[in-house]
Wavefront OBJ file of the C-alpha trace (Angstrom):
o trace
v 92.189 79.113 109.316
v 95.568 79.570 109.803
v 97.485 82.977 110.219
v 98.780 82.510 106.870
v 95.317 81.674 105.348
v 94.078 84.667 106.967
v 96.942 87.015 105.720
v 96.196 86.070 102.121
v 92.400 86.599 102.878
v 92.822 89.994 103.941
v 95.189 90.994 101.122
v 92.965 89.481 98.600
v 89.886 91.548 100.185
v 92.492 94.765 99.914
v 93.035 94.026 96.040
v 89.750 92.938 94.680
v 88.706 94.664 91.513
v 85.492 96.693 93.432
v 88.605 98.341 95.760
v 91.146 98.742 92.842
v 88.206 100.933 91.181
v 87.705 102.605 94.665
v 91.616 103.508 95.070
v 91.407 104.815 91.178
v 88.822 107.326 92.335
v 90.570 108.606 94.935
v 93.709 109.240 92.589
v 91.161 110.968 90.422
v 90.571 113.282 93.166
v 94.257 114.997 92.866
v 93.733 114.772 89.054
v 90.504 116.748 89.349
v 92.214 119.451 91.472
v 94.964 119.637 88.986
v 92.515 120.540 86.383
v 91.557 123.792 88.319
v 94.792 124.940 87.286
v 94.725 124.388 83.611
v 94.213 127.488 81.547
v 91.261 127.677 79.028
v 88.559 125.339 78.088
v 90.887 122.158 78.150
v 90.341 122.192 82.139
v 87.039 122.414 82.278
v 86.790 119.181 79.513
v 89.358 117.537 81.477
v 87.467 117.863 84.901
v 84.102 116.806 83.205
v 85.837 113.716 81.820
v 87.487 113.027 85.241
v 83.994 113.332 86.802
v 82.173 110.983 84.213
v 85.088 108.373 84.852
v 84.572 108.634 88.370
v 81.010 108.260 88.263
v 81.168 105.414 85.923
v 83.437 103.470 87.909
v 81.664 104.367 90.952
v 78.545 102.297 89.627
v 80.665 99.395 88.649
v 82.412 99.201 92.135
v 79.026 98.669 93.708
v 77.532 96.715 90.839
v 80.734 94.501 90.959
v 80.896 94.110 94.573
v 77.276 92.883 94.651
v 77.579 90.485 91.835
v 80.994 89.147 93.316
v 79.677 89.101 97.019
v 82.739 91.314 98.174
v 82.577 94.336 100.065
v 84.103 97.787 98.872
l 1 2 3 4 5 6 7 8 9 10 11 12 13 14 15 16 17 18 19 20 21 22 23 24 25 26 27 28 29 30 31 32 33 34 35 36 37 38 39 40 41 42 43 44 45 46 47 48 49 50 51 52 53 54 55 56 57 58 59 60 61 62 63 64 65 66 67 68 69 70 71 72
């Protein structure tokens, strides 16, 4: 394997679908914290929605990583 092939292989491992889902959950933490400052029930429901989506993407992250034989 050449240096260029190793670099491309490493880059593709960083930007595969399971890792993109993980990056999205990391960004969701900031959005979740932002909901703490919303007034009324809107903040609570938004936080619940973000948490639910994060849980669903966690499942798909692990599932896709296993099916695609990748590591996330």
